[in-house]
mmCIF file of the N, C-alpha and C atoms, coordinates in Angstrom:
data_MODEL
# 
_entry.id   MODEL 
# 
loop_
_atom_site.group_PDB 
_atom_site.id 
_atom_site.type_symbol 
_atom_site.label_atom_id 
_atom_site.label_alt_id 
_atom_site.label_comp_id 
_atom_site.label_asym_id 
_atom_site.label_entity_id 
_atom_site.label_seq_id 
_atom_site.pdbx_PDB_ins_code 
_atom_site.Cartn_x 
_atom_site.Cartn_y 
_atom_site.Cartn_z 
_atom_site.occupancy 
_atom_site.B_iso_or_equiv 
_atom_site.pdbx_formal_charge 
_atom_site.auth_seq_id 
_atom_site.auth_comp_id 
_atom_site.auth_asym_id 
_atom_site.auth_atom_id 
_atom_site.pdbx_PDB_model_num 
ATOM 1   N N  . MET A 1 1  ? 119.894 97.754  114.022 1.00 0.00 ? 1  MET A N  1 
ATOM 2   C CA . MET A 1 1  ? 118.980 97.215  113.082 1.00 0.00 ? 1  MET A CA 1 
ATOM 3   C C  . MET A 1 1  ? 118.724 95.794  113.143 1.00 0.00 ? 1  MET A C  1 
ATOM 4   N N  . ALA A 1 2  ? 117.448 95.440  113.355 1.00 0.00 ? 2  ALA A N  1 
ATOM 5   C CA . ALA A 1 2  ? 117.103 94.073  113.442 1.00 0.00 ? 2  ALA A CA 1 
ATOM 6   C C  . ALA A 1 2  ? 117.408 93.207  112.150 1.00 0.00 ? 2  ALA A C  1 
ATOM 7   N N  . THR A 1 3  ? 117.792 91.992  112.496 1.00 0.00 ? 3  THR A N  1 
ATOM 8   C CA . THR A 1 3  ? 118.026 91.156  111.335 1.00 0.00 ? 3  THR A CA 1 
ATOM 9   C C  . THR A 1 3  ? 116.626 90.760  110.706 1.00 0.00 ? 3  THR A C  1 
ATOM 10  N N  . LEU A 1 4  ? 116.783 90.281  109.548 1.00 0.00 ? 4  LEU A N  1 
ATOM 11  C CA . LEU A 1 4  ? 115.410 89.698  108.785 1.00 0.00 ? 4  LEU A CA 1 
ATOM 12  C C  . LEU A 1 4  ? 114.830 88.553  109.616 1.00 0.00 ? 4  LEU A C  1 
ATOM 13  N N  . ALA A 1 5  ? 115.787 87.832  110.139 1.00 0.00 ? 5  ALA A N  1 
ATOM 14  C CA . ALA A 1 5  ? 115.143 86.531  110.966 1.00 0.00 ? 5  ALA A CA 1 
ATOM 15  C C  . ALA A 1 5  ? 114.383 86.943  112.239 1.00 0.00 ? 5  ALA A C  1 
ATOM 16  N N  . GLU A 1 6  ? 114.949 88.209  112.858 1.00 0.00 ? 6  GLU A N  1 
ATOM 17  C CA . GLU A 1 6  ? 114.567 88.704  114.044 1.00 0.00 ? 6  GLU A CA 1 
ATOM 18  C C  . GLU A 1 6  ? 113.100 89.359  113.786 1.00 0.00 ? 6  GLU A C  1 
ATOM 19  N N  . LEU A 1 7  ? 113.127 90.078  112.561 1.00 0.00 ? 7  LEU A N  1 
ATOM 20  C CA . LEU A 1 7  ? 111.746 90.557  112.106 1.00 0.00 ? 7  LEU A CA 1 
ATOM 21  C C  . LEU A 1 7  ? 110.752 89.615  111.888 1.00 0.00 ? 7  LEU A C  1 
ATOM 22  N N  . ARG A 1 8  ? 110.991 88.528  111.104 1.00 0.00 ? 8  ARG A N  1 
ATOM 23  C CA . ARG A 1 8  ? 110.120 87.399  110.977 1.00 0.00 ? 8  ARG A CA 1 
ATOM 24  C C  . ARG A 1 8  ? 109.624 86.938  112.268 1.00 0.00 ? 8  ARG A C  1 
ATOM 25  N N  . GLN A 1 9  ? 110.494 86.702  113.163 1.00 0.00 ? 9  GLN A N  1 
ATOM 26  C CA . GLN A 1 9  ? 110.113 86.190  114.522 1.00 0.00 ? 9  GLN A CA 1 
ATOM 27  C C  . GLN A 1 9  ? 109.076 87.238  115.191 1.00 0.00 ? 9  GLN A C  1 
ATOM 28  N N  . CYS A 1 10 ? 109.475 88.393  115.085 1.00 0.00 ? 10 CYS A N  1 
ATOM 29  C CA . CYS A 1 10 ? 108.504 89.400  115.691 1.00 0.00 ? 10 CYS A CA 1 
ATOM 30  C C  . CYS A 1 10 ? 107.110 89.255  115.123 1.00 0.00 ? 10 CYS A C  1 
ATOM 31  N N  . CYS A 1 11 ? 107.118 89.269  113.705 1.00 0.00 ? 11 CYS A N  1 
ATOM 32  C CA . CYS A 1 11 ? 105.875 88.973  112.988 1.00 0.00 ? 11 CYS A CA 1 
ATOM 33  C C  . CYS A 1 11 ? 105.189 87.796  113.372 1.00 0.00 ? 11 CYS A C  1 
ATOM 34  N N  . GLU A 1 12 ? 105.679 86.661  113.552 1.00 0.00 ? 12 GLU A N  1 
ATOM 35  C CA . GLU A 1 12 ? 105.274 85.312  113.996 1.00 0.00 ? 12 GLU A CA 1 
ATOM 36  C C  . GLU A 1 12 ? 104.667 85.523  115.305 1.00 0.00 ? 12 GLU A C  1 
ATOM 37  N N  . GLU A 1 13 ? 105.288 86.016  116.163 1.00 0.00 ? 13 GLU A N  1 
ATOM 38  C CA . GLU A 1 13 ? 104.821 86.412  117.514 1.00 0.00 ? 13 GLU A CA 1 
ATOM 39  C C  . GLU A 1 13 ? 103.646 87.183  117.754 1.00 0.00 ? 13 GLU A C  1 
ATOM 40  N N  . LEU A 1 14 ? 103.326 88.188  116.844 1.00 0.00 ? 14 LEU A N  1 
ATOM 41  C CA . LEU A 1 14 ? 102.286 89.090  116.598 1.00 0.00 ? 14 LEU A CA 1 
ATOM 42  C C  . LEU A 1 14 ? 101.166 88.573  115.714 1.00 0.00 ? 14 LEU A C  1 
ATOM 43  N N  . GLY A 1 15 ? 101.351 87.362  115.162 1.00 0.00 ? 15 GLY A N  1 
ATOM 44  C CA . GLY A 1 15 ? 100.329 86.714  114.136 1.00 0.00 ? 15 GLY A CA 1 
ATOM 45  C C  . GLY A 1 15 ? 100.300 87.556  112.703 1.00 0.00 ? 15 GLY A C  1 
ATOM 46  N N  . ILE A 1 16 ? 101.366 87.976  112.422 1.00 0.00 ? 16 ILE A N  1 
ATOM 47  C CA . ILE A 1 16 ? 101.476 88.678  111.086 1.00 0.00 ? 16 ILE A CA 1 
ATOM 48  C C  . ILE A 1 16 ? 102.182 87.701  110.066 1.00 0.00 ? 16 ILE A C  1 
ATOM 49  N N  . GLU A 1 17 ? 101.324 87.529  109.001 1.00 0.00 ? 17 GLU A N  1 
ATOM 50  C CA . GLU A 1 17 ? 101.985 86.841  107.879 1.00 0.00 ? 17 GLU A CA 1 
ATOM 51  C C  . GLU A 1 17 ? 103.144 87.693  107.103 1.00 0.00 ? 17 GLU A C  1 
ATOM 52  N N  . SER A 1 18 ? 104.310 87.144  107.103 1.00 0.00 ? 18 SER A N  1 
ATOM 53  C CA . SER A 1 18 ? 105.437 88.056  106.752 1.00 0.00 ? 18 SER A CA 1 
ATOM 54  C C  . SER A 1 18 ? 106.167 87.403  105.316 1.00 0.00 ? 18 SER A C  1 
ATOM 55  N N  . SER A 1 19 ? 105.670 86.349  104.899 1.00 0.00 ? 19 SER A N  1 
ATOM 56  C CA . SER A 1 19 ? 106.399 85.617  103.810 1.00 0.00 ? 19 SER A CA 1 
ATOM 57  C C  . SER A 1 19 ? 106.430 86.644  102.450 1.00 0.00 ? 19 SER A C  1 
ATOM 58  N N  . ALA A 1 20 ? 105.510 87.488  102.348 1.00 0.00 ? 20 ALA A N  1 
ATOM 59  C CA . ALA A 1 20 ? 105.457 88.207  101.140 1.00 0.00 ? 20 ALA A CA 1 
ATOM 60  C C  . ALA A 1 20 ? 105.836 89.677  101.373 1.00 0.00 ? 20 ALA A C  1 
ATOM 61  N N  . LEU A 1 21 ? 106.290 90.047  102.618 1.00 0.00 ? 21 LEU A N  1 
ATOM 62  C CA . LEU A 1 21 ? 106.456 91.390  103.045 1.00 0.00 ? 21 LEU A CA 1 
ATOM 63  C C  . LEU A 1 21 ? 108.018 91.794  102.863 1.00 0.00 ? 21 LEU A C  1 
ATOM 64  N N  . THR A 1 22 ? 108.309 93.101  102.482 1.00 0.00 ? 22 THR A N  1 
ATOM 65  C CA . THR A 1 22 ? 109.633 93.752  102.580 1.00 0.00 ? 22 THR A CA 1 
ATOM 66  C C  . THR A 1 22 ? 109.927 93.959  104.033 1.00 0.00 ? 22 THR A C  1 
ATOM 67  N N  . ARG A 1 23 ? 111.231 94.214  104.213 1.00 0.00 ? 23 ARG A N  1 
ATOM 68  C CA . ARG A 1 23 ? 111.681 94.448  105.432 1.00 0.00 ? 23 ARG A CA 1 
ATOM 69  C C  . ARG A 1 23 ? 110.962 95.649  106.143 1.00 0.00 ? 23 ARG A C  1 
ATOM 70  N N  . GLU A 1 24 ? 110.693 96.858  105.287 1.00 0.00 ? 24 GLU A N  1 
ATOM 71  C CA . GLU A 1 24 ? 110.018 98.035  105.660 1.00 0.00 ? 24 GLU A CA 1 
ATOM 72  C C  . GLU A 1 24 ? 108.579 97.744  105.927 1.00 0.00 ? 24 GLU A C  1 
ATOM 73  N N  . ASP A 1 25 ? 107.975 96.940  105.202 1.00 0.00 ? 25 ASP A N  1 
ATOM 74  C CA . ASP A 1 25 ? 106.456 96.431  105.466 1.00 0.00 ? 25 ASP A CA 1 
ATOM 75  C C  . ASP A 1 25 ? 106.442 95.809  106.820 1.00 0.00 ? 25 ASP A C  1 
ATOM 76  N N  . MET A 1 26 ? 107.323 94.754  107.119 1.00 0.00 ? 26 MET A N  1 
ATOM 77  C CA . MET A 1 26 ? 107.351 94.205  108.365 1.00 0.00 ? 26 MET A CA 1 
ATOM 78  C C  . MET A 1 26 ? 107.507 95.026  109.508 1.00 0.00 ? 26 MET A C  1 
ATOM 79  N N  . GLU A 1 27 ? 108.475 95.979  109.419 1.00 0.00 ? 27 GLU A N  1 
ATOM 80  C CA . GLU A 1 27 ? 108.777 96.869  110.442 1.00 0.00 ? 27 GLU A CA 1 
ATOM 81  C C  . GLU A 1 27 ? 107.425 97.610  110.856 1.00 0.00 ? 27 GLU A C  1 
ATOM 82  N N  . GLY A 1 28 ? 106.789 98.244  109.741 1.00 0.00 ? 28 GLY A N  1 
ATOM 83  C CA . GLY A 1 28 ? 105.703 99.012  109.990 1.00 0.00 ? 28 GLY A CA 1 
ATOM 84  C C  . GLY A 1 28 ? 104.481 98.186  110.519 1.00 0.00 ? 28 GLY A C  1 
ATOM 85  N N  . ASN A 1 29 ? 104.291 97.082  110.146 1.00 0.00 ? 29 ASN A N  1 
ATOM 86  C CA . ASN A 1 29 ? 103.258 96.131  110.512 1.00 0.00 ? 29 ASN A CA 1 
ATOM 87  C C  . ASN A 1 29 ? 103.511 95.756  112.023 1.00 0.00 ? 29 ASN A C  1 
ATOM 88  N N  . ILE A 1 30 ? 104.768 95.496  112.448 1.00 0.00 ? 30 ILE A N  1 
ATOM 89  C CA . ILE A 1 30 ? 104.904 95.186  113.744 1.00 0.00 ? 30 ILE A CA 1 
ATOM 90  C C  . ILE A 1 30 ? 104.740 96.267  114.710 1.00 0.00 ? 30 ILE A C  1 
ATOM 91  N N  . ARG A 1 31 ? 105.006 97.530  114.347 1.00 0.00 ? 31 ARG A N  1 
ATOM 92  C CA . ARG A 1 31 ? 104.647 98.702  115.173 1.00 0.00 ? 31 ARG A CA 1 
ATOM 93  C C  . ARG A 1 31 ? 103.165 98.767  115.276 1.00 0.00 ? 31 ARG A C  1 
ATOM 94  N N  . THR A 1 32 ? 102.429 98.849  114.074 1.00 0.00 ? 32 THR A N  1 
ATOM 95  C CA . THR A 1 32 ? 101.087 99.036  113.973 1.00 0.00 ? 32 THR A CA 1 
ATOM 96  C C  . THR A 1 32 ? 100.325 97.823  114.869 1.00 0.00 ? 32 THR A C  1 
ATOM 97  N N  . VAL A 1 33 ? 100.657 96.619  114.761 1.00 0.00 ? 33 VAL A N  1 
ATOM 98  C CA . VAL A 1 33 ? 100.003 95.616  115.382 1.00 0.00 ? 33 VAL A CA 1 
ATOM 99  C C  . VAL A 1 33 ? 100.219 95.577  116.781 1.00 0.00 ? 33 VAL A C  1 
ATOM 100 N N  . PHE A 1 34 ? 101.366 95.972  117.181 1.00 0.00 ? 34 PHE A N  1 
ATOM 101 C CA . PHE A 1 34 ? 101.695 95.933  118.629 1.00 0.00 ? 34 PHE A CA 1 
ATOM 102 C C  . PHE A 1 34 ? 101.030 97.071  119.253 1.00 0.00 ? 34 PHE A C  1 
ATOM 103 N N  . ASP A 1 35 ? 100.968 98.235  118.594 1.00 0.00 ? 35 ASP A N  1 
ATOM 104 C CA . ASP A 1 35 ? 100.282 99.371  119.184 1.00 0.00 ? 35 ASP A CA 1 
ATOM 105 C C  . ASP A 1 35 ? 98.772  99.085  119.291 1.00 0.00 ? 35 ASP A C  1 
ATOM 106 N N  . LYS A 1 36 ? 98.151  98.499  118.343 1.00 0.00 ? 36 LYS A N  1 
ATOM 107 C CA . LYS A 1 36 ? 96.628  98.238  118.268 1.00 0.00 ? 36 LYS A CA 1 
ATOM 108 C C  . LYS A 1 36 ? 96.460  97.354  119.436 1.00 0.00 ? 36 LYS A C  1 
ATOM 109 N N  . LYS A 1 37 ? 97.259  96.157  119.667 1.00 0.00 ? 37 LYS A N  1 
ATOM 110 C CA . LYS A 1 37 ? 96.916  95.116  120.562 1.00 0.00 ? 37 LYS A CA 1 
ATOM 111 C C  . LYS A 1 37 ? 97.166  95.630  122.106 1.00 0.00 ? 37 LYS A C  1 
ATOM 112 N N  . TYR A 1 38 ? 98.253  96.415  122.196 1.00 0.00 ? 38 TYR A N  1 
ATOM 113 C CA . TYR A 1 38 ? 98.628  96.732  123.653 1.00 0.00 ? 38 TYR A CA 1 
ATOM 114 C C  . TYR A 1 38 ? 98.617  98.139  124.159 1.00 0.00 ? 38 TYR A C  1 
ATOM 115 N N  . SER A 1 39 ? 98.406  99.167  123.233 1.00 0.00 ? 39 SER A N  1 
ATOM 116 C CA . SER A 1 39 ? 98.597  100.470 123.854 1.00 0.00 ? 39 SER A CA 1 
ATOM 117 C C  . SER A 1 39 ? 97.458  101.019 124.756 1.00 0.00 ? 39 SER A C  1 
ATOM 118 N N  . ASN A 1 40 ? 96.379  100.341 124.507 1.00 0.00 ? 40 ASN A N  1 
ATOM 119 C CA . ASN A 1 40 ? 95.133  100.839 125.250 1.00 0.00 ? 40 ASN A CA 1 
ATOM 120 C C  . ASN A 1 40 ? 94.640  99.920  126.328 1.00 0.00 ? 40 ASN A C  1 
ATOM 121 N N  . ARG A 1 41 ? 95.500  98.994  126.688 1.00 0.00 ? 41 ARG A N  1 
ATOM 122 C CA . ARG A 1 41 ? 95.020  98.054  127.735 1.00 0.00 ? 41 ARG A CA 1 
ATOM 123 C C  . ARG A 1 41 ? 95.320  98.725  129.125 1.00 0.00 ? 41 ARG A C  1 
ATOM 124 N N  . LYS A 1 42 ? 94.274  98.566  130.012 1.00 0.00 ? 42 LYS A N  1 
ATOM 125 C CA . LYS A 1 42 ? 94.171  99.150  131.281 1.00 0.00 ? 42 LYS A CA 1 
ATOM 126 C C  . LYS A 1 42 ? 95.034  98.127  132.354 1.00 0.00 ? 42 LYS A C  1 
ATOM 127 N N  . ALA A 1 43 ? 95.099  96.931  132.109 1.00 0.00 ? 43 ALA A N  1 
ATOM 128 C CA . ALA A 1 43 ? 95.878  95.974  133.010 1.00 0.00 ? 43 ALA A CA 1 
ATOM 129 C C  . ALA A 1 43 ? 97.186  95.850  132.589 1.00 0.00 ? 43 ALA A C  1 
ATOM 130 N N  . PRO A 1 44 ? 98.007  95.804  133.566 1.00 0.00 ? 44 PRO A N  1 
ATOM 131 C CA . PRO A 1 44 ? 99.621  95.661  133.273 1.00 0.00 ? 44 PRO A CA 1 
ATOM 132 C C  . PRO A 1 44 ? 99.812  94.498  132.343 1.00 0.00 ? 44 PRO A C  1 
ATOM 133 N N  . ILE A 1 45 ? 100.917 94.653  131.614 1.00 0.00 ? 45 ILE A N  1 
ATOM 134 C CA . ILE A 1 45 ? 101.207 93.555  130.641 1.00 0.00 ? 45 ILE A CA 1 
ATOM 135 C C  . ILE A 1 45 ? 102.588 92.908  131.106 1.00 0.00 ? 45 ILE A C  1 
ATOM 136 N N  . SER A 1 46 ? 102.600 91.656  131.241 1.00 0.00 ? 46 SER A N  1 
ATOM 137 C CA . SER A 1 46 ? 103.957 91.158  131.664 1.00 0.00 ? 46 SER A CA 1 
ATOM 138 C C  . SER A 1 46 ? 105.011 91.115  130.545 1.00 0.00 ? 46 SER A C  1 
ATOM 139 N N  . ALA A 1 47 ? 106.145 91.715  130.627 1.00 0.00 ? 47 ALA A N  1 
ATOM 140 C CA . ALA A 1 47 ? 107.167 91.618  129.608 1.00 0.00 ? 47 ALA A CA 1 
ATOM 141 C C  . ALA A 1 47 ? 107.687 90.191  129.309 1.00 0.00 ? 47 ALA A C  1 
ATOM 142 N N  . ASP A 1 48 ? 107.304 89.193  130.089 1.00 0.00 ? 48 ASP A N  1 
ATOM 143 C CA . ASP A 1 48 ? 107.846 87.831  130.042 1.00 0.00 ? 48 ASP A CA 1 
ATOM 144 C C  . ASP A 1 48 ? 107.021 87.224  128.846 1.00 0.00 ? 48 ASP A C  1 
ATOM 145 N N  . GLN A 1 49 ? 105.792 87.740  128.413 1.00 0.00 ? 49 GLN A N  1 
ATOM 146 C CA . GLN A 1 49 ? 105.115 87.336  127.269 1.00 0.00 ? 49 GLN A CA 1 
ATOM 147 C C  . GLN A 1 49 ? 105.693 87.612  126.003 1.00 0.00 ? 49 GLN A C  1 
ATOM 148 N N  . PHE A 1 50 ? 106.795 88.519  125.991 1.00 0.00 ? 50 PHE A N  1 
ATOM 149 C CA . PHE A 1 50 ? 107.345 88.976  124.674 1.00 0.00 ? 50 PHE A CA 1 
ATOM 150 C C  . PHE A 1 50 ? 108.784 88.549  124.592 1.00 0.00 ? 50 PHE A C  1 
ATOM 151 N N  . SER A 1 51 ? 109.087 88.165  123.263 1.00 0.00 ? 51 SER A N  1 
ATOM 152 C CA . SER A 1 51 ? 110.443 87.732  123.081 1.00 0.00 ? 51 SER A CA 1 
ATOM 153 C C  . SER A 1 51 ? 111.411 88.779  123.131 1.00 0.00 ? 51 SER A C  1 
ATOM 154 N N  . GLU A 1 52 ? 112.675 88.477  123.359 1.00 0.00 ? 52 GLU A N  1 
ATOM 155 C CA . GLU A 1 52 ? 113.845 89.456  123.346 1.00 0.00 ? 52 GLU A CA 1 
ATOM 156 C C  . GLU A 1 52 ? 113.854 90.314  122.185 1.00 0.00 ? 52 GLU A C  1 
ATOM 157 N N  . PRO A 1 53 ? 113.741 89.693  120.931 1.00 0.00 ? 53 PRO A N  1 
ATOM 158 C CA . PRO A 1 53 ? 113.952 90.409  119.641 1.00 0.00 ? 53 PRO A CA 1 
ATOM 159 C C  . PRO A 1 53 ? 112.756 91.466  119.552 1.00 0.00 ? 53 PRO A C  1 
ATOM 160 N N  . LEU A 1 54 ? 111.494 91.142  120.004 1.00 0.00 ? 54 LEU A N  1 
ATOM 161 C CA . LEU A 1 54 ? 110.415 91.948  119.870 1.00 0.00 ? 54 LEU A CA 1 
ATOM 162 C C  . LEU A 1 54 ? 110.708 93.309  120.870 1.00 0.00 ? 54 LEU A C  1 
ATOM 163 N N  . LEU A 1 55 ? 111.143 92.979  122.134 1.00 0.00 ? 55 LEU A N  1 
ATOM 164 C CA . LEU A 1 55 ? 111.426 94.002  122.934 1.00 0.00 ? 55 LEU A CA 1 
ATOM 165 C C  . LEU A 1 55 ? 112.473 94.915  122.352 1.00 0.00 ? 55 LEU A C  1 
ATOM 166 N N  . LYS A 1 56 ? 113.551 94.286  121.867 1.00 0.00 ? 56 LYS A N  1 
ATOM 167 C CA . LYS A 1 56 ? 114.784 95.016  121.348 1.00 0.00 ? 56 LYS A CA 1 
ATOM 168 C C  . LYS A 1 56 ? 114.229 95.914  120.197 1.00 0.00 ? 56 LYS A C  1 
ATOM 169 N N  . PHE A 1 57 ? 113.359 95.373  119.265 1.00 0.00 ? 57 PHE A N  1 
ATOM 170 C CA . PHE A 1 57 ? 112.861 96.122  118.183 1.00 0.00 ? 57 PHE A CA 1 
ATOM 171 C C  . PHE A 1 57 ? 112.210 97.240  118.663 1.00 0.00 ? 57 PHE A C  1 
ATOM 172 N N  . LEU A 1 58 ? 111.288 97.145  119.456 1.00 0.00 ? 58 LEU A N  1 
ATOM 173 C CA . LEU A 1 58 ? 110.388 98.188  119.962 1.00 0.00 ? 58 LEU A CA 1 
ATOM 174 C C  . LEU A 1 58 ? 111.086 99.280  120.823 1.00 0.00 ? 58 LEU A C  1 
ATOM 175 N N  . THR A 1 59 ? 112.048 98.937  121.647 1.00 0.00 ? 59 THR A N  1 
ATOM 176 C CA . THR A 1 59 ? 112.604 99.902  122.539 1.00 0.00 ? 59 THR A CA 1 
ATOM 177 C C  . THR A 1 59 ? 113.833 100.491 121.929 1.00 0.00 ? 59 THR A C  1 
ATOM 178 N N  . LYS A 1 60 ? 114.609 99.898  121.139 1.00 0.00 ? 60 LYS A N  1 
ATOM 179 C CA . LYS A 1 60 ? 115.920 100.375 120.611 1.00 0.00 ? 60 LYS A CA 1 
ATOM 180 C C  . LYS A 1 60 ? 115.636 101.057 119.217 1.00 0.00 ? 60 LYS A C  1 
ATOM 181 N N  . GLN A 1 61 ? 114.936 100.406 118.391 1.00 0.00 ? 61 GLN A N  1 
ATOM 182 C CA . GLN A 1 61 ? 114.813 100.848 117.040 1.00 0.00 ? 61 GLN A CA 1 
ATOM 183 C C  . GLN A 1 61 ? 113.754 101.913 116.879 1.00 0.00 ? 61 GLN A C  1 
ATOM 184 N N  . HIS A 1 62 ? 112.720 101.867 117.762 1.00 0.00 ? 62 HIS A N  1 
ATOM 185 C CA . HIS A 1 62 ? 111.547 102.775 117.658 1.00 0.00 ? 62 HIS A CA 1 
ATOM 186 C C  . HIS A 1 62 ? 111.387 103.690 118.854 1.00 0.00 ? 62 HIS A C  1 
ATOM 187 N N  . PHE A 1 63 ? 112.442 103.562 119.881 1.00 0.00 ? 63 PHE A N  1 
ATOM 188 C CA . PHE A 1 63 ? 112.302 104.333 121.086 1.00 0.00 ? 63 PHE A CA 1 
ATOM 189 C C  . PHE A 1 63 ? 111.104 104.347 121.763 1.00 0.00 ? 63 PHE A C  1 
ATOM 190 N N  . TRP A 1 64 ? 110.366 103.257 121.874 1.00 0.00 ? 64 TRP A N  1 
ATOM 191 C CA . TRP A 1 64 ? 109.266 103.166 122.617 1.00 0.00 ? 64 TRP A CA 1 
ATOM 192 C C  . TRP A 1 64 ? 109.716 102.848 124.010 1.00 0.00 ? 64 TRP A C  1 
ATOM 193 N N  . HIS A 1 65 ? 108.961 103.256 124.980 1.00 0.00 ? 65 HIS A N  1 
ATOM 194 C CA . HIS A 1 65 ? 109.274 103.104 126.431 1.00 0.00 ? 65 HIS A CA 1 
ATOM 195 C C  . HIS A 1 65 ? 108.295 102.120 127.091 1.00 0.00 ? 65 HIS A C  1 
ATOM 196 N N  . ILE A 1 66 ? 108.674 100.957 127.355 1.00 0.00 ? 66 ILE A N  1 
ATOM 197 C CA . ILE A 1 66 ? 107.854 99.973  127.937 1.00 0.00 ? 66 ILE A CA 1 
ATOM 198 C C  . ILE A 1 66 ? 108.093 99.810  129.397 1.00 0.00 ? 66 ILE A C  1 
ATOM 199 N N  . LEU A 1 67 ? 107.265 100.022 130.296 1.00 0.00 ? 67 LEU A N  1 
ATOM 200 C CA . LEU A 1 67 ? 107.290 99.891  131.674 1.00 0.00 ? 67 LEU A CA 1 
ATOM 201 C C  . LEU A 1 67 ? 106.861 98.621  132.378 1.00 0.00 ? 67 LEU A C  1 
ATOM 202 N N  . ASP A 1 68 ? 107.641 98.198  133.230 1.00 0.00 ? 68 ASP A N  1 
ATOM 203 C CA . ASP A 1 68 ? 107.002 97.053  134.067 1.00 0.00 ? 68 ASP A CA 1 
ATOM 204 C C  . ASP A 1 68 ? 106.032 97.406  134.970 1.00 0.00 ? 68 ASP A C  1 
ATOM 205 N N  . ARG A 1 69 ? 105.489 96.457  135.693 1.00 0.00 ? 69 ARG A N  1 
ATOM 206 C CA . ARG A 1 69 ? 104.493 96.721  136.778 1.00 0.00 ? 69 ARG A CA 1 
ATOM 207 C C  . ARG A 1 69 ? 104.816 97.742  137.785 1.00 0.00 ? 69 ARG A C  1 
ATOM 208 N N  . ASP A 1 70 ? 106.066 97.830  138.071 1.00 0.00 ? 70 ASP A N  1 
ATOM 209 C CA . ASP A 1 70 ? 106.542 98.725  138.947 1.00 0.00 ? 70 ASP A CA 1 
ATOM 210 C C  . ASP A 1 70 ? 106.988 100.050 138.572 1.00 0.00 ? 70 ASP A C  1 
ATOM 211 N N  . GLY A 1 71 ? 106.787 100.285 137.184 1.00 0.00 ? 71 GLY A N  1 
ATOM 212 C CA . GLY A 1 71 ? 107.076 101.531 136.535 1.00 0.00 ? 71 GLY A CA 1 
ATOM 213 C C  . GLY A 1 71 ? 108.502 101.694 136.173 1.00 0.00 ? 71 GLY A C  1 
ATOM 214 N N  . ASN A 1 72 ? 109.178 100.676 136.228 1.00 0.00 ? 72 ASN A N  1 
ATOM 215 C CA . ASN A 1 72 ? 110.622 100.693 135.778 1.00 0.00 ? 72 ASN A CA 1 
ATOM 216 C C  . ASN A 1 72 ? 110.758 100.509 134.243 1.00 0.00 ? 72 ASN A C  1 
ATOM 217 N N  . GLU A 1 73 ? 111.516 101.299 133.514 1.00 0.00 ? 73 GLU A N  1 
ATOM 218 C CA . GLU A 1 73 ? 111.558 101.030 132.013 1.00 0.00 ? 73 GLU A CA 1 
ATOM 219 C C  . GLU A 1 73 ? 112.370 99.867  131.689 1.00 0.00 ? 73 GLU A C  1 
ATOM 220 N N  . LEU A 1 74 ? 111.768 99.120  130.768 1.00 0.00 ? 74 LEU A N  1 
ATOM 221 C CA . LEU A 1 74 ? 112.599 97.883  130.318 1.00 0.00 ? 74 LEU A CA 1 
ATOM 222 C C  . LEU A 1 74 ? 113.608 98.311  129.284 1.00 0.00 ? 74 LEU A C  1 
ATOM 223 N N  . LYS A 1 75 ? 114.758 97.915  129.365 1.00 0.00 ? 75 LYS A N  1 
ATOM 224 C CA . LYS A 1 75 ? 115.782 98.014  128.504 1.00 0.00 ? 75 LYS A CA 1 
ATOM 225 C C  . LYS A 1 75 ? 115.768 97.171  127.185 1.00 0.00 ? 75 LYS A C  1 
ATOM 226 N N  . TYR A 1 76 ? 116.305 97.323  126.173 1.00 0.00 ? 76 TYR A N  1 
ATOM 227 C CA . TYR A 1 76 ? 116.314 96.600  125.136 1.00 0.00 ? 76 TYR A CA 1 
ATOM 228 C C  . TYR A 1 76 ? 116.867 95.183  125.115 1.00 0.00 ? 76 TYR A C  1 
ATOM 229 N N  . ASN A 1 77 ? 117.796 95.091  126.188 1.00 0.00 ? 77 ASN A N  1 
ATOM 230 C CA . ASN A 1 77 ? 118.482 93.851  126.304 1.00 0.00 ? 77 ASN A CA 1 
ATOM 231 C C  . ASN A 1 77 ? 117.921 93.176  127.532 1.00 0.00 ? 77 ASN A C  1 
ATOM 232 N N  . TYR A 1 78 ? 116.642 93.337  127.771 1.00 0.00 ? 78 TYR A N  1 
ATOM 233 C CA . TYR A 1 78 ? 116.005 92.774  128.976 1.00 0.00 ? 78 TYR A CA 1 
ATOM 234 C C  . TYR A 1 78 ? 115.917 91.328  128.716 1.00 0.00 ? 78 TYR A C  1 
ATOM 235 N N  . LEU A 1 79 ? 116.392 90.509  129.781 1.00 0.00 ? 79 LEU A N  1 
ATOM 236 C CA . LEU A 1 79 ? 116.293 89.061  129.875 1.00 0.00 ? 79 LEU A CA 1 
ATOM 237 C C  . LEU A 1 79 ? 115.338 88.584  130.832 1.00 0.00 ? 79 LEU A C  1 
ATOM 238 N N  . LYS A 1 80 ? 114.630 87.544  130.604 1.00 0.00 ? 80 LYS A N  1 
ATOM 239 C CA . LYS A 1 80 ? 113.741 86.925  131.544 1.00 0.00 ? 80 LYS A CA 1 
ATOM 240 C C  . LYS A 1 80 ? 114.791 86.342  132.461 1.00 0.00 ? 80 LYS A C  1 
ATOM 241 N N  . GLU A 1 81 ? 114.333 86.381  133.888 1.00 0.00 ? 81 GLU A N  1 
ATOM 242 C CA . GLU A 1 81 ? 115.218 85.812  134.941 1.00 0.00 ? 81 GLU A CA 1 
ATOM 243 C C  . GLU A 1 81 ? 114.546 84.506  135.191 1.00 0.00 ? 81 GLU A C  1 
ATOM 244 N N  . GLY A 1 82 ? 115.317 83.528  135.613 1.00 0.00 ? 82 GLY A N  1 
ATOM 245 C CA . GLY A 1 82 ? 114.516 82.299  135.978 1.00 0.00 ? 82 GLY A CA 1 
ATOM 246 C C  . GLY A 1 82 ? 115.554 81.188  136.090 1.00 0.00 ? 82 GLY A C  1 
# 
């Protein structure tokens, strides 16, 4: 389960105003906004543009499968190399 701080970070990353939202509202809005922004894109999306808490939330809590450019599934503990 994501902490409240992680949920707020995810909301901020996606441009969601979270100050008046409950935990459940934040979780629902994160899923909805991410889906609207990224589900229908034709070009590959770099996982480097997402924070670890957002990737963790989407892949671990909601069982979404996010693939990298090579078709490999990103795990919830994906860390940027560098």
